[in-house]
Wavefront OBJ file of the C-alpha trace (Angstrom):
o trace
v -14.885 204.657 -1.581
v -17.313 202.978 0.806
v -16.087 200.954 3.762
v -17.478 197.757 2.220
v -15.649 198.344 -1.069
v -12.421 199.163 0.774
v -12.701 195.899 2.705
v -13.237 193.864 -0.447
v -10.378 195.623 -2.230
v -7.996 195.008 0.675
v -8.936 191.339 0.857
v -8.502 190.857 -2.888
v -5.073 192.522 -2.877
v -3.828 190.432 0.047
v -5.182 187.196 -1.400
v -3.611 187.881 -4.803
v -0.219 188.327 -3.151
v -0.571 185.210 -1.010
v -1.861 183.027 -3.854
v 0.916 184.247 -6.167
v 3.522 183.465 -3.505
v 1.978 180.071 -2.762
v 1.755 180.908 0.931
v -1.960 180.336 1.460
v -3.920 177.134 2.010
v -7.653 176.486 2.508
v -7.599 177.205 6.260
v -5.674 180.421 5.678
v -8.092 181.442 2.937
v -11.104 180.965 5.194
v -9.356 182.809 8.013
v -8.600 185.759 5.704
v -12.239 185.906 4.649
v -13.409 185.931 8.259
v -10.620 188.183 9.632
v -8.971 190.093 6.756
v -6.774 192.322 8.954
v -5.624 189.372 11.099
v -6.320 191.146 14.413
v -8.220 188.169 15.848
v -11.624 189.874 15.583
v -14.049 188.369 13.097
v -15.454 190.944 10.696
v -19.014 190.185 11.753
v -21.063 187.623 13.647
v -21.986 185.786 10.444
v -18.280 185.221 9.752
v -17.732 184.012 13.304
v -20.551 181.499 12.901
v -19.143 180.367 9.544
v -15.763 179.711 11.174
v -17.444 177.509 13.751
v -19.415 175.643 11.068
v -16.247 175.174 9.007
v -14.557 173.471 11.944
v -11.983 176.174 12.616
v -12.743 176.238 16.339
v -9.826 173.921 17.037
v -7.539 175.160 14.274
v -4.398 177.140 14.898
v -5.053 179.199 11.775
v -8.229 180.663 13.271
v -6.476 182.121 16.297
v -8.937 183.792 18.633
v -11.376 185.056 16.012
v -14.174 183.041 17.550
v -15.000 185.422 20.386
v -18.575 185.504 21.600
v -21.266 187.343 19.671
v -20.837 191.092 19.951
v -17.041 190.893 19.883
v -16.615 191.507 16.165
v -15.269 194.337 14.020
v -18.838 195.281 13.123
v -20.045 195.357 16.746
v -16.991 197.278 17.996
v -17.054 199.736 15.033
v -13.425 198.948 14.227
v -11.891 198.895 10.760
v -11.914 195.325 9.409
v -8.889 195.947 7.176
v -6.774 197.771 9.790
v -5.563 195.562 12.648
v -5.053 198.597 14.937
v -7.978 200.931 14.236
v -6.977 203.529 16.824
v -3.259 203.398 15.883
v -2.416 203.010 19.559
v 0.061 200.179 19.082
v -2.134 197.225 20.100
v -4.256 195.120 17.734
v -8.010 195.528 18.060
v -8.492 191.892 19.107
v -5.943 192.181 21.914
v -7.631 195.345 23.170
v -11.040 193.673 23.209
v -9.573 190.655 25.041
v -8.031 193.010 27.626
v -11.280 194.944 28.095
v -9.813 198.095 26.494
v -11.491 200.276 23.873
v -10.100 199.539 20.385
v -11.147 203.046 19.329
v -9.186 204.868 22.058
v -5.422 205.134 21.400
v -4.777 206.304 24.967
v -5.760 203.011 26.613
v -3.241 200.727 24.877
l 1 2 3 4 5 6 7 8 9 10 11 12 13 14 15 16 17 18 19 20 21 22 23 24 25 26 27 28 29 30 31 32 33 34 35 36 37 38 39 40 41 42 43 44 45 46 47 48 49 50 51 52 53 54 55 56 57 58 59 60 61 62 63 64 65 66 67 68 69 70 71 72 73 74 75 76 77 78 79 80 81 82 83 84 85 86 87 88 89 90 91 92 93 94 95 96 97 98 99 100 101 102 103 104 105 106 107 108
C-alpha cells in the first residue's frame, strides 16, 4: 500500500472512531486533516497554510502545527500517520522544535 493510501486510511479510521464517539468538533476535524498523527507537524506546507487561512493560528486545537515552511512531515520525510517516526520516544514535532533529527532514534 502506498504511503498516500496509508495516510488516508489512517485518517478515515481515526475520524470514524471520533465521530462515532462524539468526541470531535470542527476545529478538531480540521486539525486531524492537517496533522493526522497529532505530533504537531503539519503533513505538508499546503496544510499549514490552510490552518492559517482557517483561523487556527490562535486556537488551542491547532497546537504548534503552524511551524514555518519546511518544518512539515513532507519536508522532514517523517511518517504523517506515526507521531514518532524513528520510534525513539519523542514525537516528531518535539524533535524538530528541539533541533533534533526526527529520523534518528539515538538523538531523543
